VMD Tcl script that builds the backbone (N, CA, C; Angstrom):
set m [mol new atoms 468]
animate dup $m
set s [atomselect $m all]
$s set {name element resname resid chain x y z} {
  {N N MET 1 A 9.404 -8.746 -0.612}
  {CA C MET 1 A 7.909 -8.488 -0.500}
  {C C MET 1 A 7.341 -8.343 -1.842}
  {N N HIS 2 A 6.339 -9.005 -2.088}
  {CA C HIS 2 A 5.666 -8.795 -3.495}
  {C C HIS 2 A 4.563 -7.860 -3.369}
  {N N ILE 3 A 4.674 -6.749 -4.030}
  {CA C ILE 3 A 3.594 -5.700 -4.067}
  {C C ILE 3 A 2.666 -5.956 -5.173}
  {N N THR 4 A 1.407 -6.389 -4.825}
  {CA C THR 4 A 0.463 -6.822 -5.862}
  {C C THR 4 A -0.031 -5.560 -6.636}
  {N N ALA 5 A -0.660 -5.976 -7.876}
  {CA C ALA 5 A -1.218 -4.823 -8.660}
  {C C ALA 5 A -2.424 -4.238 -7.896}
  {N N ARG 6 A -2.993 -5.003 -7.049}
  {CA C ARG 6 A -4.255 -4.491 -6.268}
  {C C ARG 6 A -3.808 -3.401 -5.218}
  {N N ALA 7 A -2.532 -3.735 -4.608}
  {CA C ALA 7 A -2.019 -2.852 -3.521}
  {C C ALA 7 A -1.566 -1.548 -4.249}
  {N N ASP 8 A -0.861 -1.733 -5.385}
  {CA C ASP 8 A -0.314 -0.622 -6.068}
  {C C ASP 8 A -1.359 0.339 -6.638}
  {N N CYS 9 A -2.508 -0.252 -7.116}
  {CA C CYS 9 A -3.697 0.460 -7.706}
  {C C CYS 9 A -4.301 1.188 -6.449}
  {N N ALA 10 A -4.506 0.608 -5.389}
  {CA C ALA 10 A -5.066 1.292 -4.204}
  {C C ALA 10 A -4.286 2.576 -3.671}
  {N N VAL 11 A -2.942 2.431 -3.597}
  {CA C VAL 11 A -2.153 3.441 -3.213}
  {C C VAL 11 A -2.246 4.635 -4.204}
  {N N ARG 12 A -2.044 4.300 -5.566}
  {CA C ARG 12 A -2.126 5.248 -6.639}
  {C C ARG 12 A -3.456 6.055 -6.622}
  {N N ALA 13 A -4.614 5.304 -6.481}
  {CA C ALA 13 A -5.902 5.842 -6.451}
  {C C ALA 13 A -5.946 6.782 -5.204}
  {N N LEU 14 A -5.609 6.458 -3.998}
  {CA C LEU 14 A -5.751 7.238 -2.951}
  {C C LEU 14 A -4.844 8.565 -3.078}
  {N N ALA 15 A -3.573 8.352 -3.632}
  {CA C ALA 15 A -2.787 9.505 -3.905}
  {C C ALA 15 A -3.518 10.629 -4.708}
  {N N GLU 16 A -4.121 10.110 -5.782}
  {CA C GLU 16 A -4.945 11.036 -6.791}
  {C C GLU 16 A -6.110 11.707 -5.916}
  {N N LEU 17 A -6.814 10.895 -5.145}
  {CA C LEU 17 A -7.832 11.497 -4.364}
  {C C LEU 17 A -7.315 12.548 -3.459}
  {N N ALA 18 A -6.140 12.266 -2.813}
  {CA C ALA 18 A -5.565 13.277 -1.901}
  {C C ALA 18 A -5.258 14.525 -2.491}
  {N N ARG 19 A -4.741 14.379 -3.935}
  {CA C ARG 19 A -4.503 15.779 -4.696}
  {C C ARG 19 A -5.842 16.472 -4.954}
  {N N GLU 20 A -6.905 15.904 -4.983}
  {CA C GLU 20 A -8.276 16.548 -5.268}
  {C C GLU 20 A -8.710 17.505 -3.914}
  {N N GLY 21 A -8.071 17.087 -2.829}
  {CA C GLY 21 A -8.350 17.792 -1.729}
  {C C GLY 21 A -9.723 17.740 -1.015}
  {N N GLY 22 A -10.250 16.645 -1.277}
  {CA C GLY 22 A -11.723 16.392 -0.718}
  {C C GLY 22 A -12.693 16.524 -1.722}
  {N N ALA 23 A -12.621 17.031 -2.804}
  {CA C ALA 23 A -13.654 17.043 -3.790}
  {C C ALA 23 A -13.813 15.590 -4.481}
  {N N PRO 24 A -15.096 15.210 -4.565}
  {CA C PRO 24 A -15.484 13.952 -5.062}
  {C C PRO 24 A -14.925 13.809 -6.655}
  {N N LEU 25 A -14.316 12.741 -6.935}
  {CA C LEU 25 A -13.711 12.417 -8.199}
  {C C LEU 25 A -14.413 11.165 -8.716}
  {N N LYS 26 A -14.972 11.342 -9.972}
  {CA C LYS 26 A -15.507 10.130 -10.630}
  {C C LYS 26 A -14.528 9.031 -11.004}
  {N N ALA 27 A -14.963 7.854 -10.923}
  {CA C ALA 27 A -14.057 6.661 -11.124}
  {C C ALA 27 A -13.407 6.754 -12.535}
  {N N ASP 28 A -14.090 7.161 -13.571}
  {CA C ASP 28 A -13.372 7.271 -14.786}
  {C C ASP 28 A -12.298 8.352 -14.768}
  {N N ALA 29 A -12.688 9.311 -14.276}
  {CA C ALA 29 A -11.607 10.484 -14.161}
  {C C ALA 29 A -10.372 10.073 -13.301}
  {N N LEU 30 A -10.699 9.277 -12.203}
  {CA C LEU 30 A -9.674 8.746 -11.310}
  {C C LEU 30 A -8.694 7.794 -12.027}
  {N N ALA 31 A -9.410 6.977 -12.899}
  {CA C ALA 31 A -8.829 5.879 -13.618}
  {C C ALA 31 A -7.811 6.517 -14.636}
  {N N LYS 32 A -8.327 7.500 -15.289}
  {CA C LYS 32 A -7.509 8.329 -16.164}
  {C C LYS 32 A -6.272 8.960 -15.538}
  {N N ALA 33 A -6.602 9.757 -14.494}
  {CA C ALA 33 A -5.457 10.492 -13.744}
  {C C ALA 33 A -4.338 9.522 -13.247}
  {N N ALA 34 A -4.778 8.396 -12.818}
  {CA C ALA 34 A -3.856 7.423 -12.294}
  {C C ALA 34 A -3.405 6.416 -13.169}
  {N N ASP 35 A -3.873 6.491 -14.407}
  {CA C ASP 35 A -3.467 5.513 -15.525}
  {C C ASP 35 A -3.741 4.038 -14.998}
  {N N LEU 36 A -4.992 3.780 -14.688}
  {CA C LEU 36 A -5.447 2.624 -14.113}
  {C C LEU 36 A -6.582 2.050 -15.038}
  {N N ALA 37 A -6.693 0.641 -15.006}
  {CA C ALA 37 A -7.923 -0.011 -15.805}
  {C C ALA 37 A -9.071 0.416 -14.973}
  {N N PRO 38 A -10.100 0.910 -15.557}
  {CA C PRO 38 A -11.419 1.359 -14.858}
  {C C PRO 38 A -12.047 0.201 -14.192}
  {N N LYS 39 A -12.259 -0.916 -14.747}
  {CA C LYS 39 A -12.895 -2.042 -14.075}
  {C C LYS 39 A -12.184 -2.557 -12.941}
  {N N PHE 40 A -10.856 -2.653 -13.110}
  {CA C PHE 40 A -10.034 -3.091 -12.002}
  {C C PHE 40 A -10.029 -1.966 -10.815}
  {N N LEU 41 A -9.875 -0.826 -11.144}
  {CA C LEU 41 A -10.063 0.309 -10.225}
  {C C LEU 41 A -11.356 0.269 -9.395}
  {N N GLU 42 A -12.491 -0.005 -10.173}
  {CA C GLU 42 A -13.738 -0.076 -9.495}
  {C C GLU 42 A -13.846 -1.133 -8.364}
  {N N ALA 43 A -13.229 -2.217 -8.666}
  {CA C ALA 43 A -13.071 -3.341 -7.639}
  {C C ALA 43 A -12.345 -2.985 -6.560}
  {N N VAL 44 A -11.209 -2.317 -6.788}
  {CA C VAL 44 A -10.231 -1.762 -5.630}
  {C C VAL 44 A -11.027 -0.834 -4.858}
  {N N LEU 45 A -11.635 0.048 -5.566}
  {CA C LEU 45 A -12.362 1.159 -4.730}
  {C C LEU 45 A -13.470 0.655 -3.861}
  {N N ALA 46 A -14.189 -0.501 -4.283}
  {CA C ALA 46 A -15.130 -1.162 -3.409}
  {C C ALA 46 A -14.408 -1.654 -2.185}
  {N N ASP 47 A -13.312 -2.260 -2.308}
  {CA C ASP 47 A -12.518 -2.681 -1.118}
  {C C ASP 47 A -12.163 -1.513 -0.268}
  {N N LEU 48 A -11.698 -0.453 -0.799}
  {CA C LEU 48 A -11.317 0.659 -0.030}
  {C C LEU 48 A -12.448 1.307 0.556}
  {N N ARG 49 A -13.637 1.288 -0.055}
  {CA C ARG 49 A -14.807 1.786 0.647}
  {C C ARG 49 A -15.300 1.003 1.742}
  {N N HIS 50 A -15.286 -0.355 1.562}
  {CA C HIS 50 A -15.555 -1.288 2.730}
  {C C HIS 50 A -14.659 -1.197 3.826}
  {N N GLY 51 A -13.419 -0.937 3.651}
  {CA C GLY 51 A -12.432 -0.773 4.503}
  {C C GLY 51 A -12.312 0.610 5.177}
  {N N GLY 52 A -13.169 1.650 4.922}
  {CA C GLY 52 A -13.302 2.856 5.428}
  {C C GLY 52 A -12.244 3.723 5.114}
  {N N LEU 53 A -11.565 3.650 3.918}
  {CA C LEU 53 A -10.541 4.556 3.494}
  {C C LEU 53 A -11.137 5.521 2.558}
  {N N VAL 54 A -12.272 5.185 1.725}
  {CA C VAL 54 A -12.855 6.052 0.899}
  {C C VAL 54 A -14.400 6.115 1.093}
  {N N CYS 55 A -15.042 7.224 0.688}
  {CA C CYS 55 A -16.493 7.319 0.711}
  {C C CYS 55 A -16.883 7.563 -0.672}
  {N N SER 56 A -18.194 7.219 -1.057}
  {CA C SER 56 A -18.598 7.428 -2.378}
  {C C SER 56 A -20.095 7.926 -2.325}
  {N N ARG 57 A -20.390 8.499 -3.409}
  {CA C ARG 57 A -21.728 8.932 -3.572}
  {C C ARG 57 A -22.084 8.811 -5.077}
  {N N ARG 58 A -23.342 8.403 -5.398}
  {CA C ARG 58 A -23.684 8.345 -6.839}
  {C C ARG 58 A -24.437 9.561 -7.289}
  {N N GLY 59 A -24.445 9.723 -8.654}
  {CA C GLY 59 A -25.193 10.845 -9.182}
  {C C GLY 59 A -24.232 11.838 -9.754}
  {N N PRO 60 A -24.746 12.838 -10.302}
  {CA C PRO 60 A -23.964 13.850 -11.080}
  {C C PRO 60 A -22.996 14.597 -10.397}
  {N N ASP 61 A -23.289 14.749 -8.953}
  {CA C ASP 61 A -22.300 15.448 -8.065}
  {C C ASP 61 A -21.517 14.346 -7.229}
  {N N GLY 62 A -21.612 13.110 -7.614}
  {CA C GLY 62 A -21.033 11.916 -6.815}
  {C C GLY 62 A -19.631 11.766 -7.209}
  {N N GLY 63 A -19.052 10.776 -6.664}
  {CA C GLY 63 A -17.689 10.281 -7.022}
  {C C GLY 63 A -17.116 9.664 -5.729}
  {N N TYR 64 A -15.741 9.665 -5.688}
  {CA C TYR 64 A -15.082 9.022 -4.494}
  {C C TYR 64 A -14.204 10.135 -3.925}
  {N N TRP 65 A -14.024 10.041 -2.541}
  {CA C TRP 65 A -13.117 10.952 -1.834}
  {C C TRP 65 A -12.582 10.282 -0.692}
  {N N LEU 66 A -11.662 10.754 0.014}
  {CA C LEU 66 A -10.998 10.084 1.073}
  {C C LEU 66 A -11.892 10.151 2.309}
  {N N ALA 67 A -11.860 9.255 3.093}
  {CA C ALA 67 A -12.793 9.175 4.275}
  {C C ALA 67 A -12.221 9.843 5.470}
  {N N ARG 68 A -10.777 10.096 5.348}
  {CA C ARG 68 A -10.131 10.802 6.427}
  {C C ARG 68 A -8.983 11.506 5.814}
  {N N PRO 69 A -8.438 12.392 6.555}
  {CA C PRO 69 A -7.303 13.225 5.757}
  {C C PRO 69 A -6.252 12.162 5.412}
  {N N ALA 70 A -5.622 12.626 4.256}
  {CA C ALA 70 A -4.536 11.718 3.678}
  {C C ALA 70 A -3.375 11.550 4.523}
  {N N SER 71 A -3.094 12.491 5.362}
  {CA C SER 71 A -1.908 12.465 6.341}
  {C C SER 71 A -2.136 11.424 7.409}
  {N N GLU 72 A -3.525 10.893 7.524}
  {CA C GLU 72 A -3.764 9.952 8.563}
  {C C GLU 72 A -3.999 8.551 8.030}
  {N N ILE 73 A -3.734 8.350 6.714}
  {CA C ILE 73 A -3.814 7.074 6.008}
  {C C ILE 73 A -2.392 6.729 5.623}
  {N N SER 74 A -1.840 5.585 6.408}
  {CA C SER 74 A -0.525 5.112 6.019}
  {C C SER 74 A -0.546 4.175 4.776}
  {N N ILE 75 A 0.549 4.020 4.136}
  {CA C ILE 75 A 0.700 3.030 3.031}
  {C C ILE 75 A 0.320 1.662 3.651}
  {N N ALA 76 A 0.678 1.350 4.874}
  {CA C ALA 76 A 0.455 0.098 5.584}
  {C C ALA 76 A -1.187 -0.090 5.650}
  {N N ASP 77 A -1.890 0.978 5.972}
  {CA C ASP 77 A -3.368 0.840 6.052}
  {C C ASP 77 A -3.921 0.441 4.640}
  {N N VAL 78 A -3.353 1.088 3.663}
  {CA C VAL 78 A -3.957 0.938 2.365}
  {C C VAL 78 A -3.730 -0.601 1.896}
  {N N ILE 79 A -2.499 -1.125 2.140}
  {CA C ILE 79 A -2.105 -2.427 1.758}
  {C C ILE 79 A -2.940 -3.393 2.457}
  {N N ARG 80 A -3.051 -3.112 3.813}
  {CA C ARG 80 A -3.905 -4.133 4.634}
  {C C ARG 80 A -5.349 -4.125 4.235}
  {N N THR 81 A -5.998 -2.923 3.726}
  {CA C THR 81 A -7.263 -2.992 3.316}
  {C C THR 81 A -7.338 -3.707 1.959}
  {N N ALA 82 A -6.380 -3.374 1.116}
  {CA C ALA 82 A -6.414 -4.024 -0.215}
  {C C ALA 82 A -6.135 -5.546 -0.283}
  {N N GLU 83 A -5.191 -5.890 0.523}
  {CA C GLU 83 A -4.586 -7.264 0.473}
  {C C GLU 83 A -4.673 -8.179 1.648}
  {N N GLY 84 A -4.837 -7.464 2.870}
  {CA C GLY 84 A -4.632 -8.204 4.079}
  {C C GLY 84 A -3.313 -7.911 4.823}
  {N N PRO 85 A -2.895 -8.878 5.730}
  {CA C PRO 85 A -1.613 -8.571 6.572}
  {C C PRO 85 A -0.569 -8.277 5.588}
  {N N LEU 86 A 0.443 -7.307 6.161}
  {CA C LEU 86 A 1.755 -6.947 5.385}
  {C C LEU 86 A 2.552 -8.137 5.156}
  {N N ALA 87 A 2.619 -9.088 6.005}
  {CA C ALA 87 A 3.596 -10.192 5.915}
  {C C ALA 87 A 2.840 -11.389 6.317}
  {N N SER 88 A 2.895 -12.453 5.422}
  {CA C SER 88 A 2.383 -13.774 5.779}
  {C C SER 88 A 3.195 -14.790 5.233}
  {N N VAL 89 A 3.086 -15.914 5.836}
  {CA C VAL 89 A 3.902 -17.219 5.436}
  {C C VAL 89 A 2.909 -18.326 5.066}
  {N N ARG 90 A 2.796 -18.732 3.857}
  {CA C ARG 90 A 1.797 -19.649 3.363}
  {C C ARG 90 A 0.444 -19.375 3.931}
  {N N GLY 91 A 0.135 -17.985 3.836}
  {CA C GLY 91 A -1.255 -17.409 4.222}
  {C C GLY 91 A -1.466 -17.407 5.733}
  {N N GLU 92 A -0.470 -17.618 6.464}
  {CA C GLU 92 A -0.541 -17.419 7.996}
  {C C GLU 92 A 0.313 -16.238 8.466}
  {N N ARG 93 A -0.093 -15.765 9.574}
  {CA C ARG 93 A 0.695 -14.649 10.147}
  {C C ARG 93 A 2.063 -15.227 10.684}
  {N N PRO 94 A 3.192 -14.533 10.612}
  {CA C PRO 94 A 4.352 -15.068 11.077}
  {C C PRO 94 A 4.397 -15.660 12.438}
  {N N GLU 95 A 3.703 -14.993 13.287}
  {CA C GLU 95 A 3.757 -15.499 14.720}
  {C C GLU 95 A 2.939 -16.760 15.003}
  {N N ASP 96 A 2.067 -17.175 13.971}
  {CA C ASP 96 A 1.347 -18.488 13.984}
  {C C ASP 96 A 2.034 -19.563 13.342}
  {N N VAL 97 A 3.176 -19.351 12.724}
  {CA C VAL 97 A 3.922 -20.338 11.929}
  {C C VAL 97 A 4.970 -21.020 12.832}
  {N N THR 98 A 4.879 -22.440 12.927}
  {CA C THR 98 A 6.015 -23.119 13.743}
  {C C THR 98 A 6.737 -24.006 12.747}
  {N N TYR 99 A 7.895 -24.213 13.235}
  {CA C TYR 99 A 8.920 -25.048 12.466}
  {C C TYR 99 A 9.574 -25.920 13.418}
  {N N SER 100 A 10.151 -27.009 12.835}
  {CA C SER 100 A 10.932 -28.006 13.623}
  {C C SER 100 A 12.325 -28.085 13.106}
  {N N GLY 101 A 13.129 -28.618 13.780}
  {CA C GLY 101 A 14.570 -28.873 13.390}
  {C C GLY 101 A 15.346 -27.665 13.085}
  {N N ALA 102 A 16.034 -27.773 12.074}
  {CA C ALA 102 A 16.954 -26.619 11.765}
  {C C ALA 102 A 16.302 -25.282 11.376}
  {N N ALA 103 A 14.999 -25.416 10.997}
  {CA C ALA 103 A 14.146 -24.275 10.508}
  {C C ALA 103 A 13.541 -23.429 11.763}
  {N N VAL 104 A 13.743 -23.858 12.962}
  {CA C VAL 104 A 13.117 -23.230 14.082}
  {C C VAL 104 A 13.181 -21.798 14.185}
  {N N PRO 105 A 14.563 -21.254 13.831}
  {CA C PRO 105 A 14.808 -19.798 13.900}
  {C C PRO 105 A 14.113 -19.005 12.835}
  {N N LEU 106 A 13.827 -19.710 11.871}
  {CA C LEU 106 A 13.116 -19.025 10.655}
  {C C LEU 106 A 11.849 -18.114 11.073}
  {N N GLN 107 A 11.086 -18.566 11.933}
  {CA C GLN 107 A 9.967 -17.765 12.434}
  {C C GLN 107 A 10.491 -16.354 12.804}
  {N N GLN 108 A 11.602 -16.352 13.519}
  {CA C GLN 108 A 12.088 -14.969 13.888}
  {C C GLN 108 A 12.507 -14.104 12.721}
  {N N VAL 109 A 13.035 -14.747 11.626}
  {CA C VAL 109 A 13.326 -14.047 10.437}
  {C C VAL 109 A 12.058 -13.370 9.853}
  {N N TRP 110 A 10.903 -14.238 9.780}
  {CA C TRP 110 A 9.776 -13.647 9.225}
  {C C TRP 110 A 9.107 -12.464 10.087}
  {N N ILE 111 A 9.289 -12.725 11.302}
  {CA C ILE 111 A 8.776 -11.540 12.204}
  {C C ILE 111 A 9.677 -10.349 12.045}
  {N N ALA 112 A 10.974 -10.413 11.896}
  {CA C ALA 112 A 11.896 -9.299 11.704}
  {C C ALA 112 A 11.621 -8.703 10.276}
  {N N VAL 113 A 11.199 -9.473 9.340}
  {CA C VAL 113 A 10.857 -8.950 7.999}
  {C C VAL 113 A 9.614 -8.025 8.089}
  {N N ARG 114 A 8.555 -8.573 8.866}
  {CA C ARG 114 A 7.429 -7.753 9.085}
  {C C ARG 114 A 7.622 -6.447 9.855}
  {N N VAL 115 A 8.475 -6.555 10.760}
  {CA C VAL 115 A 8.846 -5.491 11.595}
  {C C VAL 115 A 9.462 -4.175 10.617}
  {N N ASN 116 A 10.333 -4.736 9.759}
  {CA C ASN 116 A 11.011 -3.773 8.862}
  {C C ASN 116 A 10.035 -3.236 7.889}
  {N N LEU 117 A 9.025 -4.081 7.358}
  {CA C LEU 117 A 8.047 -3.454 6.516}
  {C C LEU 117 A 7.268 -2.551 7.205}
  {N N ARG 118 A 6.913 -2.838 8.429}
  {CA C ARG 118 A 6.011 -1.775 9.214}
  {C C ARG 118 A 6.862 -0.574 9.429}
  {N N SER 119 A 8.105 -0.702 9.637}
  {CA C SER 119 A 8.877 0.523 9.939}
  {C C SER 119 A 8.976 1.601 8.835}
  {N N VAL 120 A 8.764 1.117 7.589}
  {CA C VAL 120 A 8.623 2.022 6.436}
  {C C VAL 120 A 7.074 2.401 6.212}
  {N N LEU 121 A 6.356 1.337 5.938}
  {CA C LEU 121 A 4.939 1.532 5.427}
  {C C LEU 121 A 4.037 2.120 6.441}
  {N N GLU 122 A 4.333 2.030 7.761}
  {CA C GLU 122 A 3.407 2.649 8.677}
  {C C GLU 122 A 3.718 4.128 8.896}
  {N N GLN 123 A 4.949 4.565 8.416}
  {CA C GLN 123 A 5.477 5.922 8.613}
  {C C GLN 123 A 5.289 6.755 7.417}
  {N N VAL 124 A 4.842 6.256 6.181}
  {CA C VAL 124 A 4.679 6.986 5.068}
  {C C VAL 124 A 3.190 7.024 4.737}
  {N N SER 125 A 2.657 8.263 4.644}
  {CA C SER 125 A 1.285 8.545 4.364}
  {C C SER 125 A 0.872 8.685 3.001}
  {N N VAL 126 A -0.470 8.532 2.673}
  {CA C VAL 126 A -0.913 8.933 1.279}
  {C C VAL 126 A -0.532 10.426 1.082}
  {N N ALA 127 A -0.671 11.240 1.998}
  {CA C ALA 127 A -0.238 12.693 1.786}
  {C C ALA 127 A 1.108 12.785 1.426}
  {N N ASP 128 A 2.001 12.030 1.888}
  {CA C ASP 128 A 3.354 12.022 1.657}
  {C C ASP 128 A 3.686 11.742 0.131}
  {N N VAL 129 A 2.974 10.824 -0.248}
  {CA C VAL 129 A 3.144 10.329 -1.674}
  {C C VAL 129 A 2.510 11.430 -2.576}
  {N N ALA 130 A 1.264 11.744 -2.292}
  {CA C ALA 130 A 0.582 12.673 -3.132}
  {C C ALA 130 A 1.292 14.043 -3.217}
  {N N ASN 131 A 1.906 14.448 -2.194}
  {CA C ASN 131 A 2.648 15.869 -2.204}
  {C C ASN 131 A 4.061 15.759 -2.419}
  {N N ASP 132 A 4.540 14.392 -2.928}
  {CA C ASP 132 A 5.997 14.239 -3.154}
  {C C ASP 132 A 6.853 14.781 -1.985}
  {N N SER 133 A 6.384 14.409 -0.711}
  {CA C SER 133 A 7.133 14.949 0.422}
  {C C SER 133 A 7.420 13.709 1.306}
  {N N LEU 134 A 8.224 12.784 0.709}
  {CA C LEU 134 A 8.456 11.524 1.570}
  {C C LEU 134 A 9.322 11.844 2.717}
  {N N PRO 135 A 9.092 11.029 3.841}
  {CA C PRO 135 A 9.893 11.343 4.976}
  {C C PRO 135 A 11.440 11.139 4.747}
  {N N ALA 136 A 12.274 11.935 5.447}
  {CA C ALA 136 A 13.699 11.975 5.129}
  {C C ALA 136 A 14.362 10.560 5.184}
  {N N PHE 137 A 13.830 9.713 6.207}
  {CA C PHE 137 A 14.484 8.299 6.140}
  {C C PHE 137 A 14.211 7.574 4.914}
  {N N VAL 138 A 13.136 7.783 4.230}
  {CA C VAL 138 A 12.951 7.056 2.844}
  {C C VAL 138 A 14.021 7.685 1.859}
  {N N THR 139 A 14.193 8.913 1.804}
  {CA C THR 139 A 15.067 9.524 1.048}
  {C C THR 139 A 16.475 9.065 1.315}
  {N N ASP 140 A 16.797 8.870 2.582}
  {CA C ASP 140 A 18.074 8.289 2.986}
  {C C ASP 140 A 18.280 6.917 2.558}
  {N N LEU 141 A 17.255 6.014 2.725}
  {CA C LEU 141 A 17.381 4.628 2.304}
  {C C LEU 141 A 17.492 4.487 0.809}
  {N N THR 142 A 16.803 5.257 -0.088}
  {CA C THR 142 A 16.965 5.229 -1.466}
  {C C THR 142 A 18.064 5.996 -2.102}
  {N N ALA 143 A 18.697 6.725 -1.271}
  {CA C ALA 143 A 19.984 7.442 -1.632}
  {C C ALA 143 A 21.143 6.482 -1.824}
  {N N ASP 144 A 21.247 5.355 -1.180}
  {CA C ASP 144 A 22.127 4.286 -1.190}
  {C C ASP 144 A 22.097 3.568 -2.572}
  {N N PRO 145 A 23.166 3.732 -3.402}
  {CA C PRO 145 A 23.164 3.109 -4.751}
  {C C PRO 145 A 22.809 1.573 -4.659}
  {N N GLY 146 A 23.254 0.971 -3.655}
  {CA C GLY 146 A 22.826 -0.424 -3.470}
  {C C GLY 146 A 21.355 -0.699 -3.315}
  {N N ALA 147 A 20.723 0.211 -2.986}
  {CA C ALA 147 A 19.215 0.071 -2.852}
  {C C ALA 147 A 18.491 -0.122 -4.295}
  {N N TRP 148 A 19.198 0.345 -5.244}
  {CA C TRP 148 A 18.664 0.424 -6.674}
  {C C TRP 148 A 19.136 -0.873 -7.306}
  {N N ARG 149 A 20.164 -1.548 -6.780}
  {CA C ARG 149 A 20.688 -2.640 -7.584}
  {C C ARG 149 A 20.049 -3.847 -7.284}
  {N N ARG 150 A 19.811 -4.746 -8.402}
  {CA C ARG 150 A 19.142 -5.960 -8.281}
  {C C ARG 150 A 20.173 -6.871 -7.702}
  {N N ARG 151 A 19.605 -7.865 -6.984}
  {CA C ARG 151 A 20.495 -8.972 -6.352}
  {C C ARG 151 A 20.074 -10.231 -7.101}
  {N N GLU 152 A 20.908 -10.762 -7.820}
  {CA C GLU 152 A 20.574 -12.087 -8.593}
  {C C GLU 152 A 21.066 -13.252 -7.591}
  {N N PRO 153 A 20.148 -14.265 -7.597}
  {CA C PRO 153 A 20.589 -15.519 -6.891}
  {C C PRO 153 A 21.978 -16.002 -7.503}
  {N N GLU 154 A 22.800 -16.438 -6.361}
  {CA C GLU 154 A 24.146 -16.904 -6.783}
  {C C GLU 154 A 24.060 -18.069 -7.663}
  {N N GLY 155 A 24.978 -18.189 -8.534}
  {CA C GLY 155 A 25.023 -19.317 -9.459}
  {C C GLY 155 A 24.444 -19.065 -10.807}
  {N N GLU 156 A 23.746 -17.856 -10.908}
  {CA C GLU 156 A 23.090 -17.615 -12.175}
  {C C GLU 156 A 23.894 -16.632 -13.011}
}
mol reanalyze $m
mol bondsrecalc $m
mol representation Tube
mol addrep $m
């Protein structure tokens, strides 16, 4: 899976907003707290607002805040809002891709990849990240030293 800068920015911004506990946070303060480029963050915040994950208000008392509790926003929700489907093949959903010949079973592989992405991303909330309280299954998965090892293509 390729996690884009846009998706990463969106999750980081929402985690910072979650830490604020509902108080509006100005975009420049949010950019500084999350170490994000202000202009890029503004574009991402617009997507998050249109997607219903954040609210905003202009003016001296304005800023951005979460549209619903951080515990109710999964990382999958954030990625889908920022980027679209969690898994796609050449821009199509895996269930819409068809193959012929020896590649016919490949569709099932892509579906399985999406299922595994969902199994993690839908069970981790913005609150989990903001509060450094990841679910135990994430800790278990990352406790395996093999999880941290890079896999190089054979022959290199």
